[in-house]
TORTOR-614162 format. One record per residue: x, y, z of N, C-alpha, C in turn. Coordinates in steps of 0.05 Angstrom, whole numbers, plus 32768, in hexadecimal, padded with zeros to 4 digits. Layout:
<rs>
XYZXYZXYZ...
</rs>
This chain:
<rs>
7A8F7DDF77697A887DF877807A8A7DFF77947A997E1877A07AAA7E1477B87A937E1D77CA7A8D7E1B77EB7A837E1D78027A897E3E78067A707E3B78167A757E60781B7A837E6278267A967E51783B7AB17E5F78497AC77E5F78397AC97E5778207AD57E57780D7AD87E7077FB7ABE7E7677F27AB57E9977ED7ABE7EAB77FE7ABD7EA578167AC27EB778277ADD7EC278297AF17EA478297B0D7EA5782B7B1E7EAE78137B077EB177FB7B157EBA77E17B0E7ED677E57AFB7EE277F37AF17EFA77FC7B127F0B78097B127EF978237B2C7F0D782E7B3F7F0978217B457EF278127B647EFC78017B647F1177EF7B407F1777E87B3C7F3477DA7B487F4477E27B3B7F4C78047B3A7F6278187B567F69781B7B617F4E78247B7B7F5178357B967F5678197B897F5678017BA17F6077ED7B9C7F7E77F07B7D7F8177EB7B6F7FA277E87B7D7FB4780B7B7F7F9F78177B827FAC78377BA47FB178357BAE7FA7782D7BCE7FAD782A7BCF7FC578187BC87FC277FE7BBF7FD877F77BB67FED77F37B9E7FE878097B957FFF78147B9D800E78227BB3800278387BB1801878477BD78020783F7BE7801178297BF58025781C7BEF803C780E7BD6804077FE7BCB804D77EA7BC2806277FD7BBE805B781B7BB68071782A7BCB808478327BE4807878397BF78087783C7C02808C78227BFF808B78067C09809A77F47BFA80AC77E77BE580AA77EF7BCF80BF77E77BD480D477F97BD180CF78167BDD80E5782D7BFC80F478267C0680E1781E7C2780F2781D7C2980FC77F87C1280EC77EA7C16810277D17BFD811977D17BEB811C77E57BE4813577ED7BF5814E77FC7C09813B78047C1A814D78137C2C815D77FA7C35815177E17C43815D77DC7C2E816B77BD7C12815B77B87C07816E779F7BF9818A77AC7BF0818677CC7BE5819677CE7BFD81B877D67C0D81B277DC7C2981C777E87C3281D477D07C3481C477B77C3E81BC779C7C2381D577947C1181D377917BFC81DC778A7BF9820177977C0D820577AC7C06821477B27C24822F77B97C36821277B17C528220779D7C4F822877827C4B8216776D7C448220775D7C2B822C77597C1F823C77417C04824E77367BFD823B77297BE68240771B7BD0823877057BE3822D76EE7BF4823676DC7C0B823976C87C22822376D57C2A822476E77C40821276F17C3181ED76F57C1681F677027C0C81D977017C0381D976EE7C0581E276D17BF081E276B67C1381CE76AB7C2A81D976A77C3D81D176A17C4381B076AF7C4381B276CA7C42819076DC7C35818276C77C1B818B76C67C06817776C07C00816E769F7C13817B76947C15817B76727C2B816676727C3B816576847C57815576827C518133768A7C3C813676A07C34812976B67C27811276A67C198122768F7C008110767D7C1480FF765F7C2C810D765B7C3680FC76477C4180E876587C5280EC76717C5780DC76827C4880C276817C2980CB768C7C1E80AD76967C10809A767B7C1080B576697C0D809F764D7C21808376407C38809D76407C4A808376397C50807076507C4F807776647C5B806176797C44804F76817C2B805076767C148040767D7C17803076687C1C803676517C21801B763A7C2E801076417C4C801E764A7C5D800A76507C5D7FF576657C50800176757C4C7FEE76927C317FE776987C1B7FF5768C7BFB7FE7769A7BF67FCB76947C007FC876777BEF7FB1766F7C087F9776847C287F9C767A7C3C7F89767F7C357F7F76A17C2E7F8C76AF7C387F7E76CC7C0D7F7976D27C017F7776C17BEC7F7476CA7BEA7F5D76BF7BFD7F5076A47BFB7F3F76917C117F2876A47C267F3776B87C307F1F76C87C237F1176DF7C147F2C76E87BF97F1C77027BEE7F0F76F87BE27F0A76E57BD47EFA76DA7BE07EDD76D57BF67EDF76C57C067EC776C17C107EBA76D47C1C7ED176EC7C287EC376FC7C177EB177127BFE7EC377117BE37EBE77207BDB7E9577177BD67E9B76FD7BCE7E7B76F67BE57E6676F77C027E6B76F17C147E5876F47C227E4E771B7C0C7E6677247C187E5B77457BFE7E4F774C7BE67E4E77427BD97E3777487BE07E20773C7BEA7E1C772A7BF07E0677197C127DFB77287C1E7E04773B7C2D7DFD77457C4A7DFA772C7C4B7E1077207C627E1577107C6E7E2977107C7A7E2677237C8D7E3977347CAB7E47771F7CB07E3377067CCF7E3B77027CBC7E4D76E37CAA7E4576D97C907E5876C97C9A7E7D76D37C8D7E7276F17C867E9277027CA57E9B76FC7CBF7E8F77047CCE7E9877087CE37EA076E17CE17E9676DA7CE37E9976B37CD17EB076B17CBA7EBA76BD7CA97ECE76AF7CB77EE576C07CB77EE576CF7CC77F0176DC7CDB7F0376D27CF67EEE76C77D077EF976B07D077F03769A7CF27EFF76967CE97F0C76787CD97F21767B7CD77F2976907CC37F42768D7CD47F5276A27CE67F5676AA7CFC7F6776AB7D0A7F6C76937D1C7F5976887D207F5976677D0A7F70765B7CF87F68765A7CE47F7776477CDD7F9076527CE07FA176747CD97FB476787CED7FC976727D0E7FB876777D227FC8766C7D1D7FD776567D187FC676417D127FCF76217D007FE376277CE97FDD762E7CD47FF176287CDC801276357CE8800D76587CF3802476607D018036764E7D16802B76497D24803E76357D1B8046761E7D048038760B7CFD803E75F47CE6805875FC7CDA804D76167CC7806A76247CD3807C761A7CE7807F76307CFB809676397D0280A576257D0D809D760A7D1380A675F97D0180B475E57CE580A575EB7CCF80AB75D87CC480C875E27CC580CA75FD7CBD80E676097CD6810176087CE980F876017D01810375FD7D06810E75EB7CFE80FE75D37CFE810975AB7CE3811575A97CCD810E75B07CBB811E75AA7CAD812B75BF7CB6813975D77CB1815475E87CB1816675E57CB8817075C87CB2819275C07C9D818E75A77C9E8174759D7C808177758E7C65817575A27C64816775B97C53815975C97C46817875D87C60818675E07C5A81A675EE7C4681B275DB7C5B81B975BB7C4E81C975A97C3181C575A67C1F81A575AC7C0C81A2759E7BF681A275B57C0481A275C97BF281A775DE7BF181CB75E47C0181D775D57BFD81FA75DC7C0981FB75F87C1B81EE76027C2A81F576107C4081F476227C4E8200760E7C6E820976047C77820C76257C708216763C7C7F821776507C8681F8765E7C7481E976617C7C81C676667C9481B3765D7C9D81BF76467CBC81C076397CCC81AD76507CD481BC76547CEA81B276727CDF81A176847CC5819D768A7CBA8186769E7CAC816E76887CAC8170766D7CAC815476637CC4814876617CD48154765F7CF6814976597D03813D767C7CF5814976907D02814776AA7CEF812976B57CD8812A76A67CC9810A76B17CD780F6769B7CE280FC76847CE580E476727CF580CE767E7D0C80CA769A7D1780B7769A7D0880AA76AB7CF280B776BB7CDC80A576CE7CC8808D76BD7CCE809576A17CC7807976917CD18065769A7CEB806276947D018047769E7CFF803C76B77CFC805776C77CF8804D76E57CE0803E76EF7CD1804876E47CB2804176E27CB1802876DE7CC3802276C67CB5800B76B77CC67FF476C47CE37FF676D17CEB7FE176E87CDD7FD676FD7CCD7FEE77087CC07FE3771A7C9F7FDE771F7C9C7FDA77067C867FCA76FA7C887FB076F27CA97FAB76ED7C9F7F9176E27C9D7F8377037CAD7F8777177CAD7F7B77387C967F8177427C867F94773E7C647F9C77477C577F7F77447C587F7F77267C447F6B77167C507F57771F7C667F4C77247C6A7F2D772B7C627F2877457C657F4477577C677F33776F7C407F3877797C357F4A77667C197F3D77687C077F2F775C7C137F20774B7C0F7F09773C7C127EEB77507C277EF577647C317EE377787C1B7EE577957C087F0177947BEE7F0177A67C067F0C77C17C197F1F77BC7C2E7F2B77C97C277F4677C97C167F5877D07C127F6977C67C227F8377D97C327F7C77E87C467F9277FD7C5A7F9777F87C6A7F8977DA7C847F9F77D57C777FB777BE7C607FB377AD7C507FC377AC7C4D7FD777BB7C407FD277D37C357FE777E77C467FF577EE7C637FEB77F87C7E7FFB77FE7C84801477EF7C86800277D87C9A800B77B97C87802777B87C6D802677BC7C62803E77B57C64805477CA7C64804A77E07C6B805C78017C83806D77EC7CA2805A77F37CB4806477E77CBB807877D17CAC808077BE7CAC808E77AC7C9C80A077B27C81809E77C27C7380BF77CA7C8180C777E07C9480BB77F17CA180C977FD7CBE80DA77F57CC980C977DC7CDA80D877D67CCF80EA77BF7CB980EB77B97CB080FE77A27CAB811977B47CA4811077CD7C9C812C77DE7CAD813677ED7CC1812C77EA7CDE813E77FB7CE7814577E27CF3813677CF7CF8814977B27CF7815D77A67CD9814C779C7CC5815D77897CBD818177947CBA817C77AB7CB4819977BF7CCC81AD77C87CE2819C77C57CF681A677CB7D0581B577BF7D0081A377A27D0E81B477847CFE81C5777E7CE781C477807CCF81D677777CD881ED77857CD781F477A07CD7820177B57CEB821677AC7D11820C77A57D25820F77A07D22822577877D15821177777D17822877577D048234775B7CEC823A77697CD98257776F7CED826E77777D00826777967D12827277A17D20828177917D32827577827D49827A776E7D40828E77547D23828577527D1E829477397D1282B077417D0A82B577567CFE82CD77607D2082DA77647D3082CF77747D4C82DD77777D5282EE776B7D5782DD774E7D5F82E477377D558303772B7D3982FF772C7D22831377227D29832777317D2B832B77527D39833D77577D488348775D7D658334774F7D7F834A774F7D83835677327D65835477227D64836677187D74835276F07D83833676FB7D90832376E57D75831A76CF7D7D830376C17D6E82F876B27D6782E176C37D4E82D976C07D4782BB76D57D4582A176C17D60829276CF7D5E827476C47D66827F76AA7D76828876A47D86828E76887D72829F76747D5882A7767C7D4A82BA766D7D4882D376777D4982EF76657D4C8305766A7D24830D76667D198317767F7CFE831C76867CF78330767F7CE0833D76797CD6835476787CCC835E768F7CC18356769B7CB9835E76AE7CAB834776C67C98834576DD7C98833B76EB7C85831F76EB7C6E832B76D27C59831576C37C6E82F876BB7C85830176A17C9582F176947CA782E576AE7CB282EC76C07CBC82E576C67CB782CF76E07CA082D376E87C8C82BD76F37C8882A476DF7C8682AA76CD7C83829876B07C99827F76B07CB1829676B57CC8828976B77CCF827376CD7CC7827D76D97CC8827276FA7CB7825776FB7CA6825C76F67C8A824C76F57C97822E76E47CA3823A76CA7CAD822076B87CC5820E76C97CD1822376DA7CE8820F76DF7CE581FA76FA7CD3820C770F7CC681F6772B7CBA81E1771D7CAA81E777057C9381C877037CAC81B976F67CC581C076E77CD081B176DA7CE4819A76F47CE781B877047CFD81A477247CE6818E77337CC7819877377CB7818A77407CB8816D773A7CB8817177187CB6815E77107CC6814A77077CEA8156770E7CFA813E77127D00813277337CED813777477CE8813377597CD9811A775B7CC28120773E7CB68104773B7CC880EC77307CDA80F6771A7CEF80DD770E7D0480D777287D1280E177347D1F80D4774C7D1280C4775E7CF580CC77637CDF80B877767CE2809D776A7CDC8099774E7CD8807E77427CF1807577437D08808577447D23806E773C7D2A806177587D1C807477727D1F806C778F7D0B805677977CED804D77807CE1803A77837CEC8026776D7CFC802877667CFC800C77507D218006775B7D2D801677717D42801077837D348001779B7D217FFD77A57D177FF577BB7D107FD777AB7CFA7FDB77927D027FBC77947D107FAC778D7D227FAC777B7D407FAB77757D537F98778F7D4A7FA877AC7D5D7FA677C47D4B7F9177C97D2E7F8F77C97D237F7C77DA7D247F5B77CC7D1F7F6977AE7D237F45779F7D397F3D77A47D4D7F4677A77D697F3B77A67D717F3577C57D637F4577D57D707F2F77F87D567F1E77F77D387F2577F87D297F0F78057D1C7F0177EA7D227F0977CE7D147EF277BD7CF67EF777B77CE77EE377B27CCF7EDF77A67CB97ED577B77CC17EC877C97CB47EB077E07CB77E9777D07CBD7E8C77BF7CBA7E7377AB7CD97E5F77BC7CD37E4677C57CE57E3E77CC7CF57E2C77BE7D0A7E2577C67D1D7E1077B17D0B7DF777B67CF87DF277BC7CE67DD877BF7CD57DE077A97CCB7DF077AC7CB37E04779A7CC27DFA77787CDF7E0777757CE47E0277567CEC7DE277597CF97DD1776E7CFE7DB677657CE97DA8775C7CD47DAD77637CC17D9D77627CA57DA6774D7CAD7DBC77457C9D7DC9772A7CA87DBB770E7C8A7DBD76FD7C937DAC76E67CA47DBE76D47CBC7DAF76C27CC57DBB76B37CB67DD4769D7CC37DF2769E7CBA7E0976957CB77E0F767C7C9C7E1D76727C9A7E1F76537CB57E2F76477CAD7E2E76337CC87E40761F7CC47E5976287CDD7E6D76217CDC7E8A76297CC67E9076117CCF7E8476007CBA7E9675EA7CA17E9675EE7C967E7D75F97C777E8175F57C757E8976117C797E8E761D7C7B7EA0763A7C717EBB762F7C8F7EC176247C857EE276167C787EE376007C717ED475F17C577EDF75DC7C3C7EDA75EF7C347ECB75FC7C237ECC76117C237EDC76237C357EE876347C367F02763F7C317F17762E7C3D7F1B76107C367F2F76037C217F3775FB7C147F1775F37BEF7F1275EC7BDC7F1F75FB7BE67F1D761B7BD27F2576337BDB7F3C76347BEF7F4E76327BF37F69763A7BEC7F83762B7BFA7F7B760B7BED7F8675FB7BCF7F9C75F87BBD7F8975FC7BA27F9775FD7BA57FAC76127BAE7F9D762A7BB07FAD76447BB67FCB76477BCB7FC876357BE07FDB76317BD37FF376147BC77FEE76097BB67FF875F97B9F800576077B9C7FFA76157B7A800176277B7C8015763C7B9C801176417BAE801F76517BB5803A76467BB98034762E7BC58057761F7BB38065760C7B9B8052760E7B80805A76087B75807176217B6F806C76337B69807B76507B7D808A765C7B95808F764F7BA480A376517BA280BD76417BA580AC76247B9F80BA76127B8280D276177B6D80C876257B5680D276247B5B80E0763E7B7080E476467B7680ED76627B90810E764F7B958105763C7B9F8114762B7B96812776187B80811D761F7B6D812876067B66814576167B60814476317B5E815E763F7B768178763D7B908166763E7BA6816F76337BA8817F76177BA0817A760C7BA5818875F17B90819775E37B70818E75EB7B55819C75E27B5481B175FA7B5781B5760E7B5081C1762B7B5C81DD761E7B7B81E476247B8A81FE76187B7A820276017B7981F175E07B7A81F275C57B5B81FF75C27B4981FE75D27B3181FF75D47B25821675E17B3A821D75FC7B328230760F7B3F824B75FA7B56824D75F77B61826275E37B4F826975C27B41825D75B57B34825B75A87B15826C75B17B0C826375CB7AFF827575D47B00828B75E47B1C828F75EE7B2482AF75EE7B2182BB75D47B2D82B475C37B2F82C3759F7B1582C975A07B0582B7759F7AEA82BF75947ADA82CF75A57AD382C475C17AC782D775C67AD782E275EA7AEC82FB75D87AF682FA75F77AE7830A76127AD0831E76097AC2832A761D7AC18321762A7AAA830676297A9682E8762E7AAE82E076417AC082D9763A7AD082C0764E7AE682D876657AE882EF76587AEE830276707AE1830276897AC08303767D7AB18310768D7AAA82F276A67AAF82DC76957AA582B976A77ABF82B776B77AD982C476AE7AF082C076C07AF982D176CF7AEB82E776DA7AF0830376E17AF982F576FA7B1082FF77087B1B82F777207B2982EA77217B2C82D777097B4382B8770A7B5782BE76F67B4B82CE76DF7B6082D076CB7B5782EF76C07B72830076C67B79831276C87B7D831D76A27B758333769B7B738343767E7B93833E76767BA7834176887BB9834176827BCD832276767BBA831676847BBC82F576817BB582EA765D7B9382FE76617B8F82F576437BA282FE76307BA3831D76397BBA833276227BCF831876177BE0831176297BFA830076287BF582E2761E7BDA82DD76227BD682BA760F7BD582A876297BD882A4763B7BE5829E76517BC9828F76657BB2829E765F7B97829876727B8E827C76667B908270764D7B848252764C7B9D823D76637BBA824B76567BC1823876697BC38238768C7BB6824F76957BB3825376A97B9C824676AE7B85824076A27B68823176B17B6B821376A97B82820B76987B8881EE76907B9181E576AE7BA481EF76B47BB981F376CA7BAA81F476E57B92820176EF7B80820177067B7381E777067B6881DE76EB7B5781C376E47B6B81AB76F07B7D81AC76DE7B8B819176E27BA4819076F97BA781A676FF7BB581A4771C7BAE81A977387B8F81B277367B8781B277497B6A81A3774E7B5781AD77357B438194773C7B438171773A7B5C817377217B5D8158771E7B7A814377387B80815A77437B8C814F775B7B84814477667B6A815277727B51813E77807B3D812B77767B408133775E7B2D8118774E7B32810877547B4C810277467B5B80ED77427B6780D277607B6280E677727B6680D777877B4E80B877897B3C80C277877B2980AE77837B2D808C77757B318097775D7B35808077407B4F807777517B63807A77667B7A806E776E7B72805A77817B57806377927B59805377A37B4F803977987B35803977867B278027777A7B31800F77667B4C801C776C7B5C800977537B6B7FF977677B6B800077877B697FEA77967B647FCF77957B497FD2778A7B3B7FAE77917B447FB277757B457FBF77637B4B7FA677447B697F9C77477B7F7FA5774D7B907F9E77557B977F8277687B7C7F83777A7B7F7F69778B7B717F5477807B5E7F5B776D7B417F4077657B4D7F3A774E7B677F3C77407B707F3B77237B797F1A77297B887F17773C7B947EF677407B7F7EE8774F7B6C7EEE775D7B627EE577657B417EDB774D7B3B7EEC77387B2A7EE977327B387ED477147B507ED977107B547ECA76FB7B617EA9770B7B657EA677287B607E8B772E7B4B7E7F77307B337E8C77347B187E8277377B0F7E7977157B157E8877067B0A7E8776F37B237E7476E67B317E7276EC7B467E5B76D77B3C7E4376EA7B2F7E3C77047B2D7E25770B7B0B7E1C770A7B047E3376F77AEB7E2276EE7AD17E3776FB7AD87E3D77177AC67E43772D7ABD7E5D77237A9D7E5B771A7A8B7E6F771B7A897E7B772F7A7E7E7377407A737E8177597A897E89776C7AAA7E8277667ABE7E9177757ABC7EAC77677ABE7EA6774D7ABD7EBE773C7AAE7EDC773F7A977ECD77437A7C7EE277417A837EF1775B7A8B7EE077737A8F7EE9778F7AA07F0477907ABC7EF8778C7AC87F0F77817AC77F2A77747AB37F2077587AAE7F3F77427A977F46775D7A867F4177647A707F5277777A807F5C778A7A937F5477997AA17F6177A57AB47F7377A47ABF7F73778A7AC57F8A77857AB97FA0777A7AA77F9C77707A8F7FB5776A7A797FC3777F7A7B7FAE77977A6F7FBA77B37A887FCC77BF7A9A7FC477C47AB17FCD77D07ABC7FE777C17ABD7FE677A37AC37FF977997AAE800F779E7A94800A779D7A81801E77987A7B803377B87A8E801D77CA7A89802D77E57A94804477DD7AB1804877D47AC5805C77CE7ABE806B77BE7AB7806777AC7AAC807777967A9D8085778F7A85807777A47A65808A779F7A6680A277B07A6F809777C97A6980B777E27A8380C977D57A9380BE77C37AAC80D577C17AA580EA77A37A9680DD779C7A8580E377837A7480FF778B7A5B80EF77977A47811177A17A5E812077B47A6A811877CB7A81812877D57A8B813977CD7A98813177AF7AAB814577A77A95815A77887A86814E77857A678162777E7A5F8179778E7A59816F77A67A53818677B67A62818C77BE7A75818D77CB7A8C819977E37AA981A077D27AA781A277AC7ABB81A977A37ACE81C077A97AB381DC77A87ACC81EE77B17AD481FA77CF7AC881EF77DE7ACD81E877FF7AE581D878057AED81BE77F67B0581AF77F97B1B81BF77E17B1681C877D47B2E81CF77BD7B3681F277DA7B2181FE77E17B2C821277F17B358203780E7B3381F178127B3C81E9782F7B5F81DC78287B5E81D6780D7B7F81CC78087B8D81E277FD7B8581F477ED7B8F820277E47B89822277EA7B8E823078007B858245780E7B91826078017BAA825B77F57BB2827577E67BA7827877C97BA0826477BE7B998267779D7B73826777957B74828277A07B56828777997B528289777E7B63829377687B5F829C77547B59827077447B69826377497B6C8244773F7B54823C77507B4D824577617B37823177747B26823977657B1A825177677AFC826277537AFD825A77307B12824A772A7B0C823B770B7B12822177127B198212771B7B1981F277297B0081EB77367AF681FE77447AD981F2774E7AC681EC77417AC081F877317AA581F1771F7AAC81D677187ACA81D677077AC281BE76F67AC481A477067AD781A6771C7AD7818D772D7AC08183773D7AB1819B77357A95819077497A8F818577387A858188771A7A76817777087A87815F76FF7AA5816377067AB6814676FE7AB3812D77147AA1813977287AA08122773C7A8B8112773A7A77811877287A6680FF77247A6880F1770D7A8180FC76FE7A8880DB76F47AA280C976FD7A9D80D177157AB280C277297AA180A877347A8580A177357A77809777327A81807D77237A7D808377067A7C807476E57AA5806476F27AB6807676F47AD2807776EA7ADE806B77077AD18067771F7AD5805F77387AD0804077317AC1803777227AB98018771E7AC2800F76FF7AC6802876F27AD4801276D97AF1800D76E57B09801976F17B20801076F97B207FEC76F97B0F7FE1771A7B0F7FCF771A7B0B7FBD77077AEB7FC576F47AE67FB976E77AF67FAA76C97B0D7FB476C37B1A7FB676B57B2A7F9776BA7B447FA376DC7B4A7F8876E57B367F7776E17B227F7376EE7B137F5B76EB7B137F5476C47B0C7F5976BF7B0F7F4F76A07B2A7F4D768E7B3B7F5076A57B517F45769D7B5B7F3776A27B567F3776C07B537F1276C97B467EF976C07B357F0A76B47B237EEB76A67B297EDF768A7B417EF576857B4B7EEF76687B437F0276527B327F14764D7B257F2B763F7B377F4976437B527F4376407B5C7F5876457B557F6976287B527F6076117B4A7F6A75F97B317F8175FA7B217F8176117B0B7F9076177B067FA9761C7B167FAC76307B1D7FC676377B2A7FE276247B407FD276197B437FEE76057B287FF275F37B1E7FDD75E67B037FEA75D67AEE7FFD75EC7AE97FF775F97AD4800776077AE2802576167AFC802376107B0C803B76217B0D804B76007B13803B75EE7B17804E75D87AF5805B75D27AE1804E75CA7ACC806075C57ACE807475DD7AD0807375F97AC58085760C7ADD80A0760E7AF2809475F47B1380B075F47AF980B775E17AF580A975C77AEC80B775B07ACF80CF75BF7ABC80C875D17AA480D775E37AB080EC75EB7ACC80ED75FC7AD1810276037ADE810D75F67AEB810A75DE7AFA812075CF7AED812E75C37ACF811D75B97ABB813575AD7AB5814675C87AA6814375DB7AA2814B75EB7AAF815D75F87AC6816375F57ADE817E75F77AD8819375E67ADC818875CF7AE4819075B77ACE819F75B47AAE819A75BC7A9581A075B47A9581BB75CC7A9781B375E57A8481C775FA7AA181D6760B7ABC81C876047AC581E676147AD181FD76067AC281F675EF7AC4820F75E17AB2822275DA7A9A821975EB7A85822A75F27A8E823E760F7A918256760F7A98825F761E7A8A8269763D7A70825C76307A5E825976527A65823876627A698225764B7A78821076567A95821076617AA3821776517AC28218764E7ACD820476667AE3820476737AEC81EB767D7ADA81D576867ABD81E0768D7AB381CB769B7AAC81B576847AAF81B376677AA681A4765B7ABC8195765E7AD5819476667AE4817E76767AD4816276827AC4817476927ABA815F76A37AA3815776947A9C815A76877A7B814D76787A89814376637AA0814476547AB48129764B7ABC8115765F7AC3811D76707ACE810076817AB280F376907A9F80FF76917A8580F076A37A7B80DF76877A7A80E9766E7A7080DD764F7A8080CE764E7A9A80C776517AAD80B6764A7AA9809F76607AAC809E76757AB2808E76857A90807E768F7A7A809276877A5A808176897A5B806876777A63806C76577A648062764C7A788046764E7A90804F76517AA08033765A7A92802576797A87803276857A7F802176987A6C8005768F7A5B801576807A47800776767A4E7FF276637A647FF276577A637FE876427A767FCD764E7A887FDA766B7A927FC176777A847FAC76837A687FB876967A567FA976957A4B7F9276887A4D7F9B76757A3B7F8A765E7A517F7376567A6B7F7B764E7A827F6A76467A7E7F5B76657A837F6576747A877F4F768C7A6D7F31768C7A5E7F3D768C7A407F2776867A3B7F1776757A527F1B765C7A4B7F0A76457A637F01764C7A7F7F0276567A947EF776587A8F7EDD76687A807EE2767C7A777ED076A07A5C7EC376947A4E7EDC76917A327EC6768C7A257ECB76A57A367ED476B57A1C7EE476DB7A157EFC76D679F97EF876E879EA7F0D76E279F37F2476F77A037F3276EF7A127F47770279FF7F6276FA79ED7F68771179DF7F83770879E87F98772079F67FA577147A037FC8771B79EF7FD6773379DA7FD9772779C77FE8773C79C37FCF775479B97FBE775379BB7FA3776B79D77FA5778079E97FA977757A007FB5777E7A077FCA778A79FF7FDE77867A057FFC778179EB800C779379D68005778879C28014778C79BC802277AB79BD801277C379BD802177D979D3802F77DB79EE802777D57A00803E77D279FC805577C779F1805377AA79E5807277A379D9808077B179CB807677BE79B9808277D879C6808E77ED79D6807E77F979E68082780F79FC809C78047A06809577EA7A2280AA77E37A0F80C677E179F780C877D979EB80DE77D679E580F077E879D880E4780379DA80EA781B79EC80FC78207A0880E978217A1C80EE782B7A228107781C7A28811578077A34812577F97A1D813C77F97A03813B77FE79F18152780679F5815E781E79F48142783879F4814778517A16815B784E7A21815678417A42816578467A3F8188783D7A2A818378257A25819F78217A1881A5783479FD819F783D79EB81B5784F79FE81B1786C7A0A81A078707A1C81A5788E7A2781CA788B7A3D81C278757A4781DC786B7A3381F878657A2181F478587A13820578547A0A821D787079FB8202787D79F18208789B7A15821978AF7A1E821178A57A34822178C07A3A823778B27A3C8244789C7A4E825878937A48825A78787A4A823E78667A47824A78467A60824F783F7A65825C78227A6F826178157A88827D782F7AA28278782C7AB3828378477AAF8281785B7A9E826F78617AA8825B787B7AC58250787F7ACD824B789E7AE7824378A27AEC822A78947B05822078987B098207788D7B0381EB789A7AFB81FB78B67AFE81E878D07AD881DF78CB7ACC81F078B57AAD81ED78AF7AAC81D278A07AC781D878887AC681C378717AC881A178877ADD81AB78937AE28194789C7ACD818678B27AC7819478BB7AA1818578CE7A93817A78B97A91818F789E7A79817C78917A818168788A7A9D816A78797A9E815078727AA2813C78837AA1813D789F7AA3812278B07A89812378B97A7A813578BC7A58812B78CA7A4E812178B17A5A811D78917A4D8114787C7A5A80F7787E7A6F80EF78837A7D80D878857A6980BF78A07A6B80CE78B57A5480C578BF7A3A80BD78C57A2E80D778AC7A1280D478A37A1580B1788C7A2680AB788A7A2D80A378697A30808B787D7A3F8080788B7A47806378937A2A805D78A47A1D807578AF7A0A806778BD79EA805E78B079EF806A788F79D28065787C79E0804D787079FB8041786E7A03802B786179F68017787579F48015788F79F7800278A479CC8004789F79C1801A78A979A78015789D79968014788D79A38012787779998009785E79A37FF5785479B77FE5786779C27FCD785B79CD7FC3784B79E67FE4783F79F27FE578297A067FD678267A0D7FCA78417A237FB678427A0E7F9878407A1C7F8878377A187F6A783D7A277F5E784E7A197F4D78567A2A7F2A78717A3F7F2678627A447F2678497A527F0D783D7A6C7F2E783D7A647F4878407A7E7F5678387A8B7F5678547A727F5278647A807F60787E7A907F47788E7A8E7F2F78827A9C7F1C78867AB47F1878747AB57F2378697ACF7F2678597AEC7F2D78697ADB7F4478777AF37F5E78867B067F4B789B7B1B7F5178A77B227F4478AF7B147F4278D17B187F3478E57B017F3A78FE7ADA7F3678F07AE07F2F78D77AC77F3078CA7AAE7F2B78D57AB47F0C78D67A997EF878E07A947F0579027AA87F1179137A997F1B792D7A897F3479267A927F47790D7A8A7F63790F7A687F5479017A6D7F4878F07A4B7F4178E87A357F3578F67A4C7F28790F7A397F1C79207A267F3079337A3A7F5079367A2F7F61794D7A1A7F7579347A1E7F7879187A097F83790A79F97F7A79047A017F57790379E27F4E790079CE7F4C791879D87F48793879CC7F4E794E79B37F65794B79BE7F7B794179AF7F92794479A17F9A792679A67F83791379917F7E78FB79A47F9878EA79BD7F9D78E679CF7FB078DD79CC7FA278BE79D07F8B78C079D67F7C78A679C17F65789E79BB7F58788579B57F3D787D79C07F24788A
</rs>
């Protein structure tokens, strides 16, 4: 049993790793916003729909190829590091690079071969060029993941962090530049009266569709170039600086296990995680397949009702041309989800940092250290997920209007569904790191089962609700919320069964729920009092800032942060001493 000092040290390791990834994630997300927000203003609802459709198939194939193996590599490297088996660590790296090379080639070919089938299934043929453009990114992404998983297992989060920054900067430069060039070239070709990108067009609306197809593909090409840049950085770093293992580490390491034994174990751990990942991304692909098809059904069966509901956002010409469903899907996936997906990315920081620490404690038979790490992950994740959830619920429309001031029609479609989608962040935000914890405990087979149940629920809810005119695309939010609520419940139950620890969700997050609701409600109250709908963007920013101050104050007043959490922070003991002096923590 470790003493309090050891537990705090473990927590500091977790938060140091989270701090490195957190700092990079902030940079990545800020730059990513600088990419996605201008891109949303360059493209329209249709263009963002093409972008999202191609990105959906990319993430599904890419995640299957990469999600399981990096986690498996990180877990096995962490285990061998604790045991001082440096030669096994090196052999794991060699095996993983070879395996990822094969998976990357296979994934790229798979997308290229089935690109036409996929866009036909999604009823979004305009996304074909974008799907083809993103195929090589699977190969580069696989190679990047081999090195990221290896370094993360060594508890060195810096290479992952830097490579992410490299990728997002390159994506920003090339993605936006190529998209803008495509739009300008297409508009010039139409103005000159000739074909647009080699296609004869009958009018401005048809020309706009062709231009959006090309611009989406151009921006996706920027994504592919960015993954190649990330791979190049990691290859260069490994060749120049190595992995931190010394010649002495190798010399005194026991004889390594046979490559076949390591490979079998690697695959045994990775496959369940990969299946879980593909199920998770299939759950996202459920939206791609169901939303457009269900909306087209609603427009065919209830044209008058749908036209009235989307009046001002979708024109009669779009309905007559059959592009209204594409536009609505693009507004949801390209604008609403671009905000929604920010939060799980930050929550995943704690999952990545927790995995090697949980693995080390559990492998050493340290139940108390395992409990400290698990509870720390849940508490620290809830501090992000809960206020973000309520903030998005109350402030969806002002936030979208702030980010996309020239896209009134897209914001009108996306704001309602984003508001309801925000509620599911409480569930999704905590699910992401809990999956990593289960993987670290050696039960990687459980998350895929939970995700499969959630995916089935989402598919059924989407299929039933989106076809109902008065629910329409909001049914996707209902599906997402139902999906992740069930998954979170199953994950917590599985965690208790595996560890035998009494981990109470409401004990760890109850006060954060109160503070988070107050945060979102106060933002809405400030916004309403200062002008409400039609108020300036400065009012939105002031309302969010005021809500942040109120949230921080309530966390301290309600003692929603424990002394142990504060002590895990850099300089935590000094901070805890000051807060304890004013009785703000126990």
